[in-house]
C-alpha positions as CSV (number, residue, x, y, z in Angstrom):
1,X,-1.3,0.6,21.9
2,X,-4.4,1.4,19.8
3,X,-4.2,5.2,19.7
4,X,-1.7,7.0,17.6
5,X,0.5,9.6,19.3
6,X,0.5,12.7,17.1
7,X,2.3,14.8,19.7
8,X,5.7,13.4,18.5
9,X,7.6,14.5,15.4
10,X,7.0,11.0,14.0
11,X,3.4,9.8,14.8
12,X,3.4,6.3,16.1
13,X,1.8,3.8,18.4
14,X,5.0,1.9,19.3
15,X,6.2,4.1,22.1
16,X,9.0,5.5,20.0
17,X,10.0,8.1,22.6
18,X,11.1,5.3,24.9
19,X,13.9,4.2,22.5
20,X,15.8,7.4,22.0
21,X,18.4,5.8,19.7
22,X,15.8,4.5,17.4
23,X,13.9,7.7,17.5
24,X,17.0,9.7,16.5
25,X,17.8,7.3,13.7
26,X,14.2,7.7,12.2
27,X,14.3,11.5,12.7
28,X,17.5,11.5,10.8
29,X,15.9,9.6,7.9
30,X,12.7,11.7,7.9
31,X,14.1,14.8,6.1
32,X,15.7,12.6,3.5
33,X,12.3,11.0,2.9
34,X,10.7,14.5,2.6
35,X,13.4,15.4,0.1
36,X,12.5,12.3,-1.9
37,X,8.8,13.2,-1.8
38,X,9.5,16.7,-3.1
39,X,11.7,15.4,-5.9
40,X,9.7,12.2,-6.9
41,X,6.2,12.6,-5.4
42,X,3.2,14.0,-7.4
43,X,4.4,16.9,-9.6
44,X,3.2,20.4,-9.0
45,X,1.2,19.5,-5.9
46,X,3.3,20.5,-2.9
47,X,1.2,23.6,-2.0
48,X,-2.3,22.2,-2.8
49,X,-4.7,21.4,0.0
50,X,-6.0,17.8,-0.4
51,X,-8.9,16.2,1.4
52,X,-7.1,13.2,2.8
53,X,-7.7,10.5,5.4
54,X,-5.0,10.1,8.1
55,X,-4.9,7.1,10.5
56,X,-5.6,8.0,14.1
57,X,-6.0,4.5,15.5
58,X,-5.5,0.9,14.5
59,X,-8.9,-0.2,15.8
60,X,-11.3,-1.6,13.1
61,X,-13.8,1.2,13.4
62,X,-13.2,4.9,13.3
63,X,-9.5,4.6,12.5
64,X,-9.3,7.4,10.0
65,X,-9.7,11.2,10.2
66,X,-10.5,13.2,7.0
67,X,-9.4,16.8,6.5
68,X,-7.5,19.1,4.2
69,X,-3.7,18.7,4.3
70,X,-0.8,19.7,2.1
71,X,0.9,16.4,1.2
72,X,4.4,17.4,2.4
73,X,2.8,18.1,5.8
74,X,1.0,14.7,5.8
75,X,1.7,13.0,9.1
76,X,3.4,9.8,7.9
77,X,3.9,7.5,10.9
78,X,4.4,4.0,12.3
79,X,1.4,2.0,13.2
80,X,1.3,-1.7,14.3
81,X,-1.6,-3.7,15.5
82,X,-1.6,-4.4,19.2
83,X,0.7,-7.2,20.4
84,X,-0.7,-10.5,21.5
85,X,1.7,-11.9,24.1
86,X,0.2,-15.4,23.6
87,X,0.6,-15.5,19.8
88,X,2.4,-18.5,18.4
89,X,3.9,-19.3,15.0
90,X,1.0,-20.8,13.0
91,X,2.9,-22.8,10.4
92,X,6.1,-24.5,9.4
93,X,8.7,-26.4,11.4
94,X,8.4,-23.8,14.2
95,X,4.6,-24.2,14.4
96,X,3.3,-23.7,18.0
97,X,6.4,-21.9,19.3
98,X,6.1,-18.4,20.6
99,X,6.1,-15.8,17.9
100,X,9.5,-13.9,17.6
101,X,9.6,-10.4,18.9
102,X,13.2,-10.1,17.7
103,X,14.8,-11.4,14.5
104,X,16.2,-14.9,14.9
105,X,19.9,-14.8,13.8
106,X,19.5,-17.7,11.4
107,X,16.8,-15.8,9.5
108,X,18.2,-12.3,9.6
109,X,19.3,-12.1,6.0
110,X,16.1,-13.7,4.7
111,X,13.8,-11.4,6.7
112,X,15.8,-8.3,5.7
113,X,15.5,-9.2,2.0
114,X,11.7,-9.7,2.3
115,X,11.2,-6.4,4.1
116,X,13.5,-4.5,1.7
117,X,11.7,-6.0,-1.3
118,X,8.3,-5.1,0.1
119,X,9.5,-1.6,1.1
120,X,10.9,-1.0,-2.4
121,X,7.5,-1.4,-4.1
122,X,6.0,1.5,-2.0
123,X,8.0,4.5,-3.3
124,X,8.3,2.8,-6.7
125,X,4.5,3.1,-7.2
126,X,4.6,6.8,-6.2
127,X,7.3,7.4,-8.8
128,X,5.4,5.6,-11.5
129,X,2.3,7.7,-10.9
130,X,3.9,11.1,-10.2
131,X,2.8,12.7,-13.5
132,X,-0.8,11.5,-13.5
133,X,-2.2,14.5,-11.6
134,X,-1.6,16.6,-14.7
135,X,-4.2,14.6,-16.7
136,X,-6.7,13.8,-14.0
137,X,-10.3,13.1,-15.2
138,X,-11.8,14.9,-12.1
139,X,-11.1,16.3,-8.7
140,X,-12.5,13.2,-7.2
141,X,-10.0,11.0,-9.0
142,X,-7.2,13.4,-8.3
143,X,-7.9,13.2,-4.6
144,X,-8.0,9.4,-4.8
145,X,-4.6,9.3,-6.6
146,X,-3.1,11.5,-3.9
147,X,-4.6,9.3,-1.2
148,X,-3.0,6.2,-2.7
149,X,0.3,8.1,-3.0
150,X,0.5,9.2,0.6
151,X,-0.5,5.8,1.9
152,X,2.2,4.1,-0.3
153,X,4.6,6.6,1.4
154,X,3.1,5.5,4.8
155,X,3.8,1.8,3.9
156,X,7.4,2.7,3.1
157,X,7.6,4.1,6.6
158,X,6.2,0.8,7.9
159,X,9.1,-1.2,6.4
160,X,11.7,1.4,7.2
161,X,10.7,1.2,10.9
162,X,11.3,-2.5,10.9
163,X,14.7,-2.1,9.2
164,X,15.8,0.5,11.8
165,X,14.3,-1.2,14.8
166,X,15.6,-4.7,14.1
167,X,18.5,-4.8,11.7
168,X,21.0,-2.3,13.0
169,X,23.5,-0.7,10.6
170,X,22.5,-3.0,7.8
171,X,18.9,-1.9,8.2
172,X,19.8,1.8,8.2
173,X,21.8,1.4,5.0
174,X,18.9,-0.5,3.4
175,X,16.5,2.3,4.4
176,X,18.8,4.9,2.8
177,X,18.9,2.8,-0.4
178,X,15.1,2.8,-0.6
179,X,15.3,6.5,-1.3
180,X,18.0,6.2,-3.9
181,X,16.6,3.6,-6.3
182,X,14.3,5.0,-9.0
183,X,11.5,3.4,-10.9
184,X,12.6,2.7,-14.5
185,X,16.1,4.0,-13.9
186,X,18.6,2.2,-16.2
187,X,21.4,2.2,-13.7
188,X,19.6,1.9,-10.3
189,X,16.0,0.6,-10.9
190,X,13.5,-0.7,-8.4
191,X,13.9,-4.4,-7.4
192,X,10.8,-5.9,-9.1
193,X,10.2,-5.5,-12.8
194,X,6.5,-4.5,-12.6
195,X,7.6,-1.4,-10.6
196,X,9.8,-0.2,-13.4
197,X,7.0,-0.1,-15.9
198,X,5.5,3.3,-16.8
199,X,2.1,4.3,-15.7
200,X,1.4,6.9,-18.5
201,X,-2.4,7.2,-18.4
202,X,-5.3,6.8,-16.0
203,X,-6.5,3.5,-17.6
204,X,-3.1,2.1,-16.7
205,X,-3.4,3.6,-13.2
206,X,-6.7,1.9,-12.6
207,X,-5.3,-1.4,-13.9
208,X,-2.3,-1.0,-11.6
209,X,-4.4,-0.4,-8.5
210,X,-6.7,-3.2,-9.4
211,X,-4.1,-5.8,-10.3
212,X,-0.7,-4.8,-8.8
213,X,-2.1,-3.5,-5.5
214,X,-4.1,-6.8,-5.3
215,X,-0.8,-8.6,-5.5
216,X,0.2,-6.4,-2.6
217,X,-2.8,-7.6,-0.7
218,X,-1.9,-11.2,-1.1
219,X,1.8,-10.7,-0.3
220,X,0.8,-8.7,2.8
221,X,-1.7,-11.4,3.8
222,X,1.1,-14.0,3.6
223,X,3.5,-11.8,5.6
224,X,0.7,-11.0,8.2
225,X,1.0,-14.7,9.2
226,X,4.7,-14.4,9.8
227,X,6.3,-15.8,12.9
228,X,8.2,-12.5,13.1
229,X,5.5,-10.7,15.1
230,X,6.4,-7.0,14.4
231,X,6.2,-7.8,10.6
232,X,2.9,-9.6,11.0
233,X,1.4,-6.7,13.1
234,X,2.7,-4.1,10.6
235,X,1.2,-5.9,7.6
236,X,-2.2,-6.4,9.2
237,X,-2.6,-2.6,9.5
238,X,-1.2,-2.0,6.0
239,X,-4.0,-4.2,4.7
240,X,-6.6,-1.8,6.1
241,X,-5.1,1.0,4.0
242,X,-4.5,-1.2,1.0
243,X,-8.3,-1.9,0.6
244,X,-8.9,1.7,-0.7
245,X,-6.2,1.3,-3.4
246,X,-8.0,-1.7,-4.9
247,X,-11.3,0.1,-4.6
248,X,-9.9,2.9,-6.7
249,X,-8.8,0.4,-9.4
250,X,-12.0,-1.6,-9.4
251,X,-14.4,1.3,-9.5
252,X,-12.2,3.3,-11.9
253,X,-12.3,0.5,-14.5
254,X,-16.0,-0.1,-13.8
255,X,-16.7,3.6,-14.5
256,X,-14.7,3.4,-17.8
257,X,-16.8,0.4,-18.8
258,X,-20.0,2.1,-17.8
259,X,-19.3,5.2,-19.9
260,X,-18.4,3.2,-22.9
261,X,-21.5,1.0,-22.5
262,X,-23.6,4.2,-22.3
263,X,-22.2,5.4,-25.6
264,X,-22.7,2.0,-27.2
265,X,-26.3,1.9,-26.2
266,X,-27.0,5.6,-27.1
267,X,-25.4,5.3,-30.5
268,X,-26.2,1.6,-31.2
269,X,-22.7,0.6,-32.1
270,X,-19.9,-1.6,-30.9
271,X,-17.5,-0.5,-33.6
272,X,-14.2,0.5,-31.9
273,X,-13.5,3.2,-34.4
274,X,-16.9,4.8,-34.0
275,X,-16.6,4.6,-30.3
276,X,-13.2,6.2,-30.4
277,X,-14.7,9.0,-32.5
278,X,-17.1,9.5,-29.6
279,X,-14.2,9.9,-27.2
280,X,-14.7,6.8,-25.1
281,X,-12.5,3.7,-24.7
282,X,-13.7,0.7,-26.6
283,X,-14.1,-2.5,-24.6
284,X,-11.6,-4.6,-26.6
285,X,-8.9,-2.0,-25.8
286,X,-9.8,-2.2,-22.1
287,X,-9.4,-6.0,-22.4
288,X,-6.0,-5.7,-24.0
289,X,-4.9,-3.3,-21.2
290,X,-6.3,-5.9,-18.7
291,X,-4.3,-8.7,-20.4
292,X,-1.1,-6.8,-20.0
293,X,-1.4,-5.7,-16.4
294,X,-2.7,-9.1,-15.3
295,X,0.2,-11.0,-16.8
296,X,2.8,-8.5,-15.5
297,X,1.3,-8.9,-12.0
298,X,1.3,-12.7,-12.1
299,X,5.1,-12.5,-12.5
300,X,5.3,-10.7,-9.1
301,X,4.4,-13.9,-7.4
302,X,7.6,-15.6,-8.5
303,X,8.3,-19.0,-10.0
304,X,5.6,-21.7,-9.8
305,X,8.0,-24.1,-7.9
306,X,10.3,-22.3,-5.5
307,X,12.8,-23.5,-2.9
308,X,12.9,-20.0,-1.5
309,X,9.1,-20.1,-0.8
310,X,9.5,-23.5,0.8
311,X,12.3,-22.1,3.0
312,X,10.2,-19.1,4.0
313,X,7.3,-21.3,4.9
314,X,9.2,-24.0,6.7
315,X,11.0,-21.4,8.8
316,X,7.8,-19.7,9.8
317,X,8.6,-16.4,8.0
318,X,5.9,-16.2,5.3
319,X,2.7,-18.2,5.3
320,X,-0.3,-18.7,2.9
321,X,-3.3,-16.5,2.4
322,X,-5.5,-16.9,5.5
323,X,-3.2,-19.5,6.8
324,X,-5.0,-20.2,10.1
325,X,-8.3,-20.8,8.2
326,X,-6.8,-23.6,6.1
327,X,-7.8,-27.2,7.0
328,X,-4.5,-29.0,6.9
329,X,-1.5,-29.6,9.2
330,X,0.2,-26.2,8.3
331,X,3.5,-28.1,7.9
332,X,3.0,-29.6,4.4
333,X,5.7,-32.3,4.6
334,X,3.8,-34.8,2.5
335,X,1.1,-32.5,0.9
336,X,0.7,-32.0,-2.8
337,X,-0.6,-29.1,-4.9
338,X,-1.5,-29.1,-8.6
339,X,0.9,-27.1,-10.7
340,X,0.6,-26.4,-14.5
341,X,3.7,-27.5,-16.4
342,X,4.9,-27.6,-20.0
343,X,5.3,-31.1,-21.5
344,X,6.1,-31.6,-25.2
345,X,4.7,-28.2,-26.0
346,X,1.5,-28.8,-24.1
347,X,0.2,-27.4,-20.8
348,X,-0.4,-30.2,-18.3
349,X,-1.3,-30.0,-14.6
350,X,0.8,-32.2,-12.3
351,X,0.8,-32.7,-8.6
352,X,3.9,-31.2,-6.9
353,X,5.1,-30.8,-3.4
354,X,2.9,-28.2,-1.8
355,X,5.7,-26.7,0.2
356,X,7.5,-25.8,-3.1
357,X,4.2,-24.6,-4.8
358,X,3.4,-21.8,-2.3
359,X,3.9,-19.1,-4.9
360,X,1.5,-20.9,-7.3
361,X,-1.1,-21.3,-4.5
362,X,-1.0,-17.6,-3.7
363,X,-1.2,-16.8,-7.4
364,X,-4.3,-19.0,-7.7
365,X,-5.9,-17.2,-4.7
366,X,-5.2,-13.9,-6.5
367,X,-6.7,-15.2,-9.8
368,X,-9.9,-16.2,-8.0
369,X,-10.2,-12.8,-6.5
370,X,-9.5,-11.2,-9.8
371,X,-12.3,-13.3,-11.4
372,X,-14.7,-11.9,-8.9
373,X,-13.8,-8.3,-10.1
374,X,-14.4,-9.4,-13.7
375,X,-17.8,-10.6,-12.8
376,X,-18.7,-7.2,-11.4
377,X,-17.5,-5.4,-14.5
378,X,-19.5,-7.8,-16.7
379,X,-22.6,-7.1,-14.7
380,X,-22.2,-3.4,-15.7
381,X,-22.0,-4.4,-19.4
382,X,-25.1,-6.7,-19.1
383,X,-27.1,-4.0,-17.3
384,X,-26.6,-1.9,-20.5
385,X,-27.5,-4.7,-22.8
386,X,-23.9,-5.1,-24.0
387,X,-22.8,-8.7,-24.7
388,X,-19.1,-8.1,-24.3
389,X,-17.6,-10.2,-21.5
390,X,-14.2,-9.5,-19.8
391,X,-12.1,-12.5,-19.0
392,X,-8.9,-13.0,-17.1
393,X,-6.2,-14.4,-19.5
394,X,-4.7,-17.8,-19.0
395,X,-2.0,-17.9,-16.3
396,X,0.6,-18.9,-18.9
397,X,-0.1,-15.8,-21.1
398,X,2.7,-13.3,-21.7
399,X,4.8,-14.5,-18.8
400,X,8.4,-13.4,-18.2
401,X,9.1,-15.3,-15.0
402,X,8.7,-19.0,-14.1
403,X,7.8,-22.1,-16.1
404,X,6.1,-20.1,-18.9
405,X,8.7,-17.5,-19.4
406,X,9.2,-17.0,-23.2
407,X,6.4,-19.5,-24.1
408,X,3.9,-18.1,-26.6
409,X,0.4,-18.8,-25.1
410,X,-2.8,-17.0,-26.1
411,X,-5.2,-15.5,-23.5
412,X,-7.3,-18.6,-24.0
413,X,-4.4,-20.9,-23.1
414,X,-3.5,-22.1,-26.6
415,X,0.3,-22.7,-27.1
416,X,1.2,-20.8,-30.3
417,X,4.2,-20.9,-32.6
418,X,6.4,-17.7,-32.6
419,X,4.9,-16.9,-36.1
420,X,1.3,-17.3,-34.9
421,X,2.0,-15.2,-31.8
422,X,3.4,-12.3,-33.9
423,X,0.4,-12.5,-36.2
424,X,-2.1,-12.3,-33.4
425,X,-0.3,-10.2,-30.8
426,X,-2.1,-7.0,-31.7
427,X,-5.3,-8.6,-30.5
428,X,-3.8,-9.7,-27.2
429,X,-1.9,-6.7,-25.9
430,X,-2.2,-2.9,-26.1
431,X,-0.7,-1.6,-29.4
432,X,1.1,1.6,-29.9
433,X,-2.1,2.9,-31.5
434,X,-4.1,1.9,-28.4
435,X,-1.8,3.7,-26.1
436,X,-1.7,6.8,-28.2
437,X,-5.5,6.9,-28.4
438,X,-5.9,6.5,-24.6
439,X,-3.2,9.1,-24.1
440,X,-5.1,11.5,-26.4
441,X,-8.0,11.4,-24.0
442,X,-6.0,12.5,-21.0
443,X,-7.0,16.1,-20.6
444,X,-7.1,17.6,-17.1
445,X,-10.6,18.2,-15.6
446,X,-10.5,20.0,-12.3
447,X,-13.8,21.9,-12.1
448,X,-15.7,20.5,-9.1
449,X,-18.4,18.0,-10.2
450,X,-17.2,17.7,-13.7
451,X,-15.8,14.4,-15.2
452,X,-13.9,13.7,-18.4
453,X,-16.0,12.3,-21.2
454,X,-14.4,8.9,-21.2
455,X,-15.3,8.0,-17.6
456,X,-18.6,7.9,-15.7
457,X,-19.0,9.7,-12.4
458,X,-18.8,7.4,-9.3
459,X,-22.0,6.3,-7.5
460,X,-21.2,8.6,-4.5
461,X,-18.6,10.9,-3.2
462,X,-16.0,10.3,-0.4
463,X,-17.3,9.9,3.1
464,X,-20.8,11.0,2.1
465,X,-19.6,14.2,0.5
466,X,-21.2,15.4,-2.8
467,X,-19.5,14.7,-6.1
468,X,-19.1,18.5,-6.6
469,X,-17.1,18.8,-3.4
470,X,-13.8,20.6,-3.8
471,X,-11.6,17.6,-3.0
472,X,-8.4,19.4,-4.0
473,X,-7.9,23.2,-3.4
474,X,-5.2,24.5,-5.7
475,X,-2.6,26.9,-4.4
């Protein structure tokens, strides 16, 4: 089960050739997927040779092979972690029962909705990022963008396999619809709001991969605990690939900060206008971008108190982050969890039923992880003698979903009047001027070893290769 069979038209480690009906259905879907990639994948890239990694195993070590490949020829496939015949459901009312290898009839609709929603985010992010290659700051970054793109495509394949293998005609129709919706389309948009936002520049891309792909990490971790074993095994391998996407975001922002701090130290200034004249991104602008992407991503976790989340947990469909490491009964019938609420215009933390607060708990896990990333960025600033400190905004800031939707809360957690919000908003969120300035920096740099002025080179190349390696060979 560990090795991937690349002799088949669709690479897989699920013995696809033994189920001819399923194999034919997926082979019927494959050319439609490739049509979607040619229409909505990275623009002007179809003939380029890109130094990409491809999964060749699901074992922890040595699972990836690196080589040049044209992206339409990338071997997208279906990879699940090996099955454990003794695995039991680790939480909820079905705790201790054998994990399901087929979809229980009573949870069919719920599981299909979860898989479709997860699957919809994957092509959406490719669509959001499809123009970025035209403004890349280096070949190194262009290659990383393309690596993220092909792996998001691979994650779409992961969900489509589950739909075809376990949901019959309904699953096949849902798989077709995943190729029809379009990010930002007025009439047929992607399911989740954050995946209809534009990604117009590379600072936005780094923020997306740091924050939104981190949400993906936590959603996948929760699904990796699922009592539906094929879903759990699929998500565990997806997490292996997802780590690189967050690396791209964290190091990308770190390099932006480093370059700005170098300019601040060299020219002895922290004046945003003077720094912009030097062609770097001032740190307050980075913070405003951070504020926006953080708040949009928090909405992806859903409402703070959710009956749907309680249903998913109780049924054994979706667990918590690192469920089996938590020291409780994994049933939560009488457990409480603190949830921030609004009372008389104030933010007050109140204990709530833990089984209804699962979205909030996962969001809190995400925020702690995000704070660790902030600490690493602040270390860069301190190493250059810069006193600016990045901070995660308050969880109630700029929210559109849940208890805080429509509430005017500052990044520090102060509840504001509508008038005060309007007066101070330019200091909280990216302005039109901020976005126009960042966009003005987005010139394409594709000479091996060269980097745009607004971003520092990385500490090292990919897989031990030098920074001046030709990571993309243009046709």
